[in-house]
MDTraj code that builds the backbone (N, CA, C; nanometers):
import mdtraj as md
import numpy as np

residues = "UNK UNK UNK UNK UNK UNK UNK UNK UNK UNK UNK UNK UNK UNK UNK UNK UNK UNK UNK UNK UNK UNK UNK UNK UNK UNK UNK UNK UNK UNK UNK UNK UNK UNK UNK UNK UNK UNK UNK UNK UNK UNK UNK UNK UNK UNK UNK UNK UNK UNK UNK UNK UNK UNK UNK UNK UNK UNK UNK UNK UNK UNK UNK UNK UNK UNK UNK UNK UNK UNK UNK UNK UNK UNK UNK UNK UNK UNK UNK UNK UNK UNK UNK UNK UNK UNK UNK UNK UNK UNK UNK UNK UNK UNK UNK UNK UNK UNK UNK UNK UNK UNK UNK UNK UNK UNK UNK UNK UNK UNK UNK UNK UNK UNK UNK UNK UNK UNK UNK UNK UNK UNK UNK UNK UNK UNK UNK UNK UNK UNK UNK UNK UNK UNK UNK UNK UNK UNK UNK UNK UNK UNK UNK UNK UNK UNK".split()
xyz = np.array([
    [1.8278, -0.1929, -1.5981],
    [1.7481, -0.2322, -1.4840],
    [1.6513, -0.1213, -1.4435],
    [1.6999, 0.0062, -1.4408],
    [1.6128, 0.1178, -1.4057],
    [1.4963, 0.1281, -1.5023],
    [1.5263, 0.1041, -1.6311],
    [1.4222, 0.1127, -1.7328],
    [1.3163, 0.0045, -1.7094],
    [1.3597, -0.1155, -1.6711],
    [1.2670, -0.2245, -1.6436],
    [1.1764, -0.1898, -1.5254],
    [1.2341, -0.1365, -1.4196],
    [1.1569, -0.0997, -1.3005],
    [1.0570, 0.0103, -1.3349],
    [1.1011, 0.1119, -1.4076],
    [1.0131, 0.2213, -1.4461],
    [0.9002, 0.1705, -1.5360],
    [0.9331, 0.0872, -1.6330],
    [0.8325, 0.0305, -1.7229],
    [0.7328, -0.0544, -1.6446],
    [0.7821, -0.1348, -1.5527],
    [0.6948, -0.2194, -1.4713],
    [0.6010, -0.1349, -1.3861],
    [0.6547, -0.0328, -1.3233],
    [0.5736, 0.0545, -1.2385],
    [0.4679, 0.1266, -1.3209],
    [0.5045, 0.1750, -1.4374],
    [0.4106, 0.2440, -1.5249],
    [0.3010, 0.1496, -1.5720],
    [0.3371, 0.0263, -1.6042],
    [0.2389, -0.0726, -1.6476],
    [0.1373, -0.0998, -1.5376],
    [0.1836, -0.1190, -1.4150],
    [0.0934, -0.1428, -1.3025],
    [0.0042, -0.0222, -1.2807],
    [0.0626, 0.0971, -1.2849],
    [-0.0124, 0.2199, -1.2641],
    [-0.1220, 0.2360, -1.3690],
    [-0.0901, 0.2101, -1.4947],
    [-0.1875, 0.2249, -1.6027],
    [-0.2920, 0.1134, -1.5988],
    [-0.2528, -0.0047, -1.5559],
    [-0.3458, -0.1174, -1.5509],
    [-0.4452, -0.1030, -1.4367],
    [-0.4104, -0.0264, -1.3360],
    [-0.4968, -0.0075, -1.2200],
    [-0.5239, 0.1409, -1.1988],
    [-0.6188, 0.1982, -1.2735],
    [-0.6440, 0.3418, -1.2615],
    [-0.6878, 0.3823, -1.1214],
    [-0.7386, 0.2869, -1.0441],
    [-0.7802, 0.3194, -0.9084],
    [-0.6618, 0.3686, -0.8252],
    [-0.5397, 0.3250, -0.8581],
    [-0.4217, 0.3685, -0.7855],
    [-0.3936, 0.5169, -0.8058],
    [-0.4424, 0.5714, -0.9153],
    [-0.4169, 0.7112, -0.9464],
    [-0.5158, 0.8043, -0.8781],
    [-0.6197, 0.7490, -0.8134],
    [-0.7228, 0.8302, -0.7519],
    [-0.6933, 0.8524, -0.6041],
    [-0.7453, 0.9619, -0.5540],
    [-0.7272, 0.9946, -0.4125],
    [-0.8002, 0.8935, -0.3248],
    [-0.7398, 0.8585, -0.2137],
    [-0.7965, 0.7650, -0.1164],
    [-0.8367, 0.8450, 0.0062],
    [-0.9642, 0.8328, 0.0474],
    [-1.0157, 0.9074, 0.1620],
    [-1.0702, 0.8089, 0.2647],
    [-1.0215, 0.8164, 0.3866],
    [-1.0707, 0.7311, 0.4947],
    [-1.1855, 0.8023, 0.5649],
    [-1.2952, 0.7315, 0.5872],
    [-1.4106, 0.7846, 0.6589],
    [-1.4207, 0.7133, 0.7935],
    [-1.4398, 0.7883, 0.8963],
    [-1.4515, 0.7379, 1.0332],
    [-1.3347, 0.6471, 1.0724],
    [-1.2120, 0.6946, 1.0597],
    [-1.0995, 0.6111, 1.1031],
    [-1.1036, 0.5915, 1.2541],
    [-1.0672, 0.4733, 1.2975],
    [-1.0650, 0.4408, 1.4398],
    [-0.9397, 0.5000, 1.5036],
    [-0.9558, 0.5511, 1.6241],
    [-0.8399, 0.6010, 1.6979],
    [-0.7741, 0.4888, 1.7772],
    [-0.8459, 0.3777, 1.7992],
    [-0.7952, 0.2686, 1.8814],
    [-0.7303, 0.1564, 1.8021],
    [-0.7884, 0.1209, 1.6884],
    [-0.7379, 0.0084, 1.6097],
    [-0.7194, 0.0513, 1.4648],
    [-0.6318, -0.0151, 1.3905],
    [-0.5968, 0.0316, 1.2552],
    [-0.6978, -0.0065, 1.1467],
    [-0.8113, 0.0636, 1.1427],
    [-0.9041, 0.0477, 1.0316],
    [-0.9959, 0.1683, 1.0239],
    [-1.0608, 0.1839, 0.9091],
    [-1.1592, 0.2893, 0.8873],
    [-1.2923, 0.2239, 0.8555],
    [-1.4013, 0.2877, 0.8929],
    [-1.5342, 0.2341, 0.8646],
    [-1.5563, 0.2235, 0.7139],
    [-1.4982, 0.3167, 0.6398],
    [-1.5096, 0.3164, 0.4940],
    [-1.3864, 0.3825, 0.4346],
    [-1.3471, 0.3325, 0.3192],
    [-1.2395, 0.3948, 0.2431],
    [-1.2958, 0.4247, 0.1049],
    [-1.2815, 0.5492, 0.0641],
    [-1.3337, 0.5957, -0.0642],
    [-1.2195, 0.6116, -0.1628],
    [-1.2393, 0.5547, -0.2813],
    [-1.1468, 0.5745, -0.3926],
    [-1.2345, 0.6116, -0.5116],
    [-1.2257, 0.7374, -0.5531],
    [-1.3161, 0.7851, -0.6573],
    [-1.4581, 0.7814, -0.6040],
    [-1.5486, 0.7189, -0.6791],
    [-1.6869, 0.7083, -0.6322],
    [-1.7175, 0.5699, -0.5737],
    [-1.6123, 0.4913, -0.5467],
    [-1.6282, 0.3585, -0.4882],
    [-1.5911, 0.3627, -0.3403],
    [-1.6752, 0.3013, -0.2588],
    [-1.6556, 0.2981, -0.1139],
    [-1.6419, 0.1529, -0.0695],
    [-1.5365, 0.1244, 0.0033],
    [-1.5123, -0.0087, 0.0585],
    [-1.5496, -0.0006, 0.2066],
    [-1.6606, -0.0638, 0.2432],
    [-1.7135, -0.0540, 0.3786],
    [-1.6643, -0.1719, 0.4616],
    [-1.6003, -0.1418, 0.5735],
    [-1.5462, -0.2461, 0.6607],
    [-1.6572, -0.3355, 0.7149],
    [-1.6178, -0.4577, 0.7474],
    [-1.7127, -0.5519, 0.8044],
    [-1.7654, -0.5039, 0.9377],
    [-1.8921, -0.5347, 0.9620],
    [-1.9571, -0.4989, 1.0886],
    [-2.0103, -0.6251, 1.1541],
    [-2.0025, -0.6262, 1.2866],
    [-2.0562, -0.7345, 1.3676],
    [-2.1883, -0.6897, 1.4278],
    [-2.2760, -0.7837, 1.4537],
    [-2.4061, -0.7485, 1.5112],
    [-2.4223, -0.7911, 1.6545],
    [-2.3193, -0.8533, 1.7104],
    [-2.3298, -0.9002, 1.8484],
    [-2.3213, -0.7828, 1.9446],
    [-2.4087, -0.7822, 2.0398],
    [-2.4020, -0.6882, 2.1519],
    [-2.4476, -0.7650, 2.2755],
    [-2.4549, -0.7004, 2.3887],
    [-2.4906, -0.7732, 2.5111],
    [-2.6278, -0.8398, 2.4999],
    [-2.7197, -0.7791, 2.4275],
    [-2.8544, -0.8364, 2.4124],
    [-2.8541, -0.9574, 2.3188],
    [-2.7914, -0.9453, 2.2016],
    [-2.7972, -1.0562, 2.1055],
    [-2.7120, -1.1740, 2.1493],
    [-2.6072, -1.1497, 2.2275],
    [-2.5277, -1.2621, 2.2778],
    [-2.6096, -1.3473, 2.3739],
    [-2.7054, -1.2848, 2.4414],
    [-2.7876, -1.3577, 2.5373],
    [-2.8966, -1.4398, 2.4689],
    [-2.9269, -1.4095, 2.3457],
    [-3.0330, -1.4796, 2.2727],
    [-2.9820, -1.6128, 2.2195],
    [-3.0710, -1.7053, 2.2014],
    [-3.0359, -1.8277, 2.1289],
    [-3.1228, -1.8330, 2.0048],
    [-3.2514, -1.8552, 2.0212],
    [-3.3451, -1.8561, 1.9084],
    [-3.3534, -1.7152, 1.8500],
    [-3.3321, -1.7020, 1.7212],
    [-3.3424, -1.5724, 1.6550],
    [-3.2184, -1.4855, 1.6641],
    [-3.1122, -1.5383, 1.7200],
    [-2.9918, -1.4570, 1.7366],
    [-2.9315, -1.4153, 1.6025],
    [-2.9304, -1.5054, 1.5051],
    [-2.8723, -1.4711, 1.3744],
    [-2.9491, -1.3548, 1.3117],
    [-3.0803, -1.3584, 1.3188],
    [-3.1612, -1.2492, 1.2629],
    [-3.1361, -1.1197, 1.3391],
    [-3.1279, -1.1269, 1.4712],
    [-3.1041, -1.0065, 1.5519],
    [-2.9694, -0.9443, 1.5168],
    [-2.8665, -1.0257, 1.5050],
    [-2.7346, -0.9729, 1.4675],
    [-2.7386, -0.9129, 1.3274],
    [-2.8087, -0.9780, 1.2351],
    [-2.8198, -0.9256, 1.0986],
    [-2.8872, -0.7893, 1.0993],
    [-2.9962, -0.7748, 1.1753],
    [-3.0653, -0.6449, 1.1845],
    [-2.9740, -0.5387, 1.2461],
    [-2.8969, -0.5736, 1.3480],
    [-2.8036, -0.4777, 1.4081],
    [-2.7017, -0.4303, 1.3044],
    [-2.6489, -0.5248, 1.2285],
    [-2.5496, -0.4915, 1.1257],
    [-2.6103, -0.4011, 1.0195],
    [-2.7242, -0.4390, 0.9684],
    [-2.7851, -0.3622, 0.8601],
    [-2.8268, -0.2232, 0.9078],
    [-2.8714, -0.2112, 1.0322],
    [-2.9032, -0.0796, 1.0876],
    [-2.7792, 0.0086, 1.0961],
    [-2.6687, -0.0517, 1.1338],
    [-2.5426, 0.0215, 1.1416],
    [-2.4981, 0.0678, 1.0027],
    [-2.5142, -0.0195, 0.9020],
    [-2.4794, 0.0203, 0.7648],
    [-2.5732, 0.1283, 0.7125],
    [-2.7004, 0.1215, 0.7484],
    [-2.7949, 0.2249, 0.7053],
    [-2.7487, 0.3613, 0.7550],
    [-2.7048, 0.3662, 0.8802],
    [-2.6551, 0.4901, 0.9394],
    [-2.5280, 0.5383, 0.8677],
    [-2.4324, 0.4481, 0.8466],
    [-2.3079, 0.4844, 0.7785],
    [-2.3352, 0.5316, 0.6361],
    [-2.4179, 0.4575, 0.5633],
    [-2.4502, 0.4970, 0.4256],
    [-2.5146, 0.6352, 0.4222],
    [-2.6042, 0.6623, 0.5162],
    [-2.6680, 0.7932, 0.5239],
    [-2.5661, 0.9041, 0.5441],
    [-2.4684, 0.8804, 0.6329],
    [-2.3629, 0.9792, 0.6568],
    [-2.2793, 1.0030, 0.5312],
    [-2.2684, 0.9012, 0.4463],
    [-2.1901, 0.9128, 0.3229],
    [-2.2751, 0.9591, 0.2046],
    [-2.4032, 0.9870, 0.2282],
    [-2.4924, 1.0340, 0.1222],
    [-2.5406, 0.9237, 0.0301],
    [-2.5522, 0.8019, 0.0838],
    [-2.5958, 0.6873, 0.0039],
    [-2.7027, 0.6092, 0.0787],
    [-2.7526, 0.5048, 0.0116],
    [-2.8471, 0.4136, 0.0751],
    [-2.8205, 0.2716, 0.0251],
    [-2.9050, 0.1768, 0.0612],
    [-2.8823, 0.0368, 0.0241],
    [-2.8813, 0.0147, -0.1271],
    [-2.9444, 0.1026, -0.2036],
    [-2.9436, 0.0915, -0.3489],
    [-2.8071, 0.1186, -0.4111],
    [-2.7161, 0.1778, -0.3342],
    [-2.5815, 0.2068, -0.3841],
    [-2.4834, 0.0918, -0.3609],
    [-2.5257, -0.0118, -0.2903],
    [-2.4383, -0.1253, -0.2627],
    [-2.4273, -0.2152, -0.3854],
    [-2.3058, -0.2557, -0.4182],
    [-2.2849, -0.3392, -0.5365],
    [-2.2290, -0.4778, -0.5041],
    [-2.1697, -0.4946, -0.3850],
    [-2.1098, -0.6232, -0.3492],
    [-2.1170, -0.6420, -0.1985],
    [-2.1566, -0.7621, -0.1568],
    [-2.1628, -0.7976, -0.0149],
    [-2.0810, -0.9232, 0.0093],
    [-2.0167, -0.9270, 0.1248],
    [-1.9497, -1.0479, 0.1708],
    [-2.0058, -1.0782, 0.3089],
    [-2.0555, -1.2003, 0.3258],
    [-2.1186, -1.2415, 0.4512],
    [-2.0407, -1.3589, 0.5081],
    [-1.9985, -1.3440, 0.6331],
    [-1.9289, -1.4511, 0.7043],
    [-2.0204, -1.5021, 0.8138],
    [-2.0453, -1.6323, 0.8149],
    [-2.1311, -1.6954, 0.9153],
    [-2.0504, -1.7993, 0.9923],
    [-2.0675, -1.8038, 1.1232],
    [-1.9983, -1.9074, 1.2000],
    [-2.0731, -2.0396, 1.1945],
    [-2.1981, -2.0361, 1.1477],
    [-2.2769, -2.1590, 1.1318],
    [-2.3640, -2.1432, 1.0077],
    [-2.3323, -2.2173, 0.9044],
    [-2.4051, -2.2053, 0.7772],
    [-2.5527, -2.2421, 0.7922],
    [-2.5867, -2.3130, 0.8978],
    [-2.7277, -2.3466, 0.9233],
    [-2.8099, -2.2215, 0.9548],
    [-2.7456, -2.1113, 0.9871],
    [-2.8155, -1.9856, 1.0112],
    [-2.8365, -1.9035, 0.8855],
    [-2.7975, -1.9573, 0.7700],
    [-2.8075, -1.8844, 0.6435],
    [-2.9511, -1.8383, 0.6146],
    [-3.0485, -1.9265, 0.6320],
    [-3.1874, -1.8916, 0.6023],
    [-3.2377, -1.7778, 0.6896],
    [-3.2060, -1.7853, 0.8183],
    [-3.2467, -1.6806, 0.9125],
    [-3.1800, -1.5473, 0.8766],
    [-3.0506, -1.5519, 0.8455],
    [-2.9794, -1.4311, 0.8041],
    [-3.0408, -1.3754, 0.6769],
    [-3.0653, -1.4616, 0.5798],
    [-3.1146, -1.4185, 0.4502],
    [-3.2516, -1.3515, 0.4606],
    [-3.3371, -1.4058, 0.5464],
    [-3.4701, -1.3475, 0.5647],
    [-3.4595, -1.2055, 0.6222],
    [-3.3745, -1.1876, 0.7224],
    [-3.3555, -1.0540, 0.7811],
    [-3.2884, -0.9598, 0.6812],
    [-3.1858, -1.0071, 0.6134],
    [-3.1081, -0.9287, 0.5168],
    [-3.1975, -0.8778, 0.4037],
    [-3.2851, -0.9634, 0.3529],
    [-3.3700, -0.9291, 0.2378],
    [-3.4594, -0.8087, 0.2650],
    [-3.4979, -0.7867, 0.3891],
    [-3.5869, -0.6757, 0.4235],
    [-3.5273, -0.5396, 0.3887],
    [-3.3959, -0.5315, 0.3808],
    [-3.3294, -0.4043, 0.3557],
    [-3.3155, -0.3720, 0.2066],
    [-3.3588, -0.4647, 0.1222],
    [-3.3454, -0.4439, -0.0221],
    [-3.4801, -0.4461, -0.0929],
    [-3.5874, -0.4295, -0.0166],
    [-3.7199, -0.4215, -0.0782],
    [-3.7275, -0.2934, -0.1601],
    [-3.7586, -0.3064, -0.2877],
    [-3.7708, -0.1908, -0.3759],
    [-3.6420, -0.1468, -0.4419],
    [-3.5289, -0.2097, -0.4086],
    [-3.4015, -0.1785, -0.4744],
    [-3.3341, -0.3089, -0.5144],
    [-3.2500, -0.3009, -0.6155],
    [-3.1753, -0.4200, -0.6565],
    [-3.0691, -0.4514, -0.5515],
    [-3.0688, -0.5743, -0.5008],
    [-2.9667, -0.6098, -0.4023],
    [-2.8296, -0.6242, -0.4682],
    [-2.7243, -0.6108, -0.3883],
    [-2.5892, -0.6255, -0.4434],
    [-2.5574, -0.7718, -0.4720],
    [-2.4543, -0.7958, -0.5507],
    [-2.4047, -0.9330, -0.5642],
    [-2.3539, -0.9731, -0.4257],
    [-2.3481, -1.1045, -0.4004],
    [-2.3135, -1.1451, -0.2645],
    [-2.2458, -1.2799, -0.2635],
    [-2.1542, -1.2954, -0.1698],
    [-2.0954, -1.4246, -0.1402],
    [-2.1155, -1.4458, 0.0096],
    [-2.1494, -1.5678, 0.0475],
    [-2.1650, -1.6029, 0.1891],
    [-2.0847, -1.7294, 0.2147],
    [-2.0193, -1.7322, 0.3303],
    [-1.9378, -1.8494, 0.3620],
    [-1.9371, -1.8750, 0.5110],
    [-1.9158, -2.0004, 0.5455],
    [-1.9016, -2.0378, 0.6855],
    [-1.7542, -2.0283, 0.7232],
    [-1.7298, -1.9711, 0.8414],
    [-1.5935, -1.9594, 0.8934],
    [-1.5909, -2.0142, 1.0354],
    [-1.4732, -2.0338, 1.0890],
    [-1.4621, -2.0987, 1.2195],
    [-1.4954, -2.0082, 1.3371],
    [-1.4832, -1.8784, 1.3242],
    [-1.5151, -1.7914, 1.4362],
    [-1.5008, -1.6453, 1.4008],
    [-1.5654, -1.5617, 1.4816],
    [-1.5585, -1.4166, 1.4643],
    [-1.5232, -1.3512, 1.5975],
    [-1.4834, -1.2265, 1.5925],
    [-1.4459, -1.1501, 1.7105],
    [-1.5618, -1.1453, 1.8108],
    [-1.5286, -1.1587, 1.9364],
    [-1.6242, -1.1458, 2.0467],
    [-1.7434, -1.2409, 2.0383],
    [-1.7274, -1.3525, 1.9715],
    [-1.8335, -1.4521, 1.9666],
    [-1.9500, -1.4183, 1.8759],
    [-1.9325, -1.3220, 1.7861],
    [-2.0395, -1.2880, 1.6920],
    [-2.0687, -1.4075, 1.6021],
    [-2.1917, -1.4162, 1.5543],
    [-2.2314, -1.5228, 1.4617],
    [-2.2155, -1.4822, 1.3163],
    [-2.2140, -1.3510, 1.2904],
    [-2.2153, -1.3025, 1.1525],
    [-2.1364, -1.1722, 1.1407],
    [-2.0718, -1.1549, 1.0259],
    [-2.0080, -1.0294, 0.9887],
    [-2.0408, -1.0037, 0.8423],
    [-2.0711, -0.8789, 0.8109],
    [-2.1033, -0.8412, 0.6729],
    [-2.0190, -0.7200, 0.6348],
    [-1.9664, -0.7201, 0.5128],
    [-1.8995, -0.6030, 0.4569],
    [-1.9589, -0.5751, 0.3196],
    [-1.9460, -0.4521, 0.2738],
    [-2.0020, -0.4114, 0.1453],
    [-1.9029, -0.3291, 0.0651],
    [-1.9284, -0.3233, -0.0647],
    [-1.8680, -0.2247, -0.1540],
    [-1.9848, -0.1468, -0.2119],
    [-1.9723, -0.0140, -0.2131],
    [-2.0777, 0.0727, -0.2650],
    [-2.0195, 0.1640, -0.3716],
    [-2.1048, 0.2047, -0.4652],
    [-2.0646, 0.3010, -0.5671],
    [-2.1650, 0.4152, -0.5615],
    [-2.1130, 0.5339, -0.5348],
    [-2.1979, 0.6530, -0.5251],
    [-2.2202, 0.7093, -0.6640],
    [-2.3455, 0.7205, -0.7022],
    [-2.3785, 0.7754, -0.8333],
    [-2.4148, 0.9227, -0.8197],
    [-2.4149, 0.9925, -0.9282],
    [-2.4451, 1.1366, -0.9280],
    [-2.5912, 1.1641, -0.9556],
    [-2.6776, 1.0687, -0.9284],
    [-2.8221, 1.0875, -0.9550],
    [-2.8806, 1.2017, -0.8774],
])
top = md.Topology()
chain = top.add_chain()
for i, resn in enumerate(residues, 1):
    res = top.add_residue(resn, chain, resSeq=i)
    for name in ("N", "CA", "C"):
        top.add_atom(name, md.element.get_by_symbol(name[0]), res)
traj = md.Trajectory(xyz[None], top)
């Protein structure tokens, strides 16, 4: 039995080299259990960000675009602190509370990838987000040695 457990553990460890790399949390929250980014090797898993604030919650027309700009501005700042930019993003996940806002979100989102290859992306409609936000976006980034 011990041999089976050891063999199984070794197989998992070898199959997932990411497990063998150091994990570094960036900007961990003191209030709630999450970090703005977790680094494993040269890959960064960026937590989802909301764009709702007191101003965008008051908007109706253009609110999806305003929240998208707030989110992307926040990611620009975080990426800069980590020594990266939008060109280092490889995967995006977009959650929308109303899929009818997809076009508005997409138009605002696209502005941040002018001149760089955008990341792969999945977008989906969900039933709700924290604090009444309309959109949440998360990314995965890979820092290159360029």
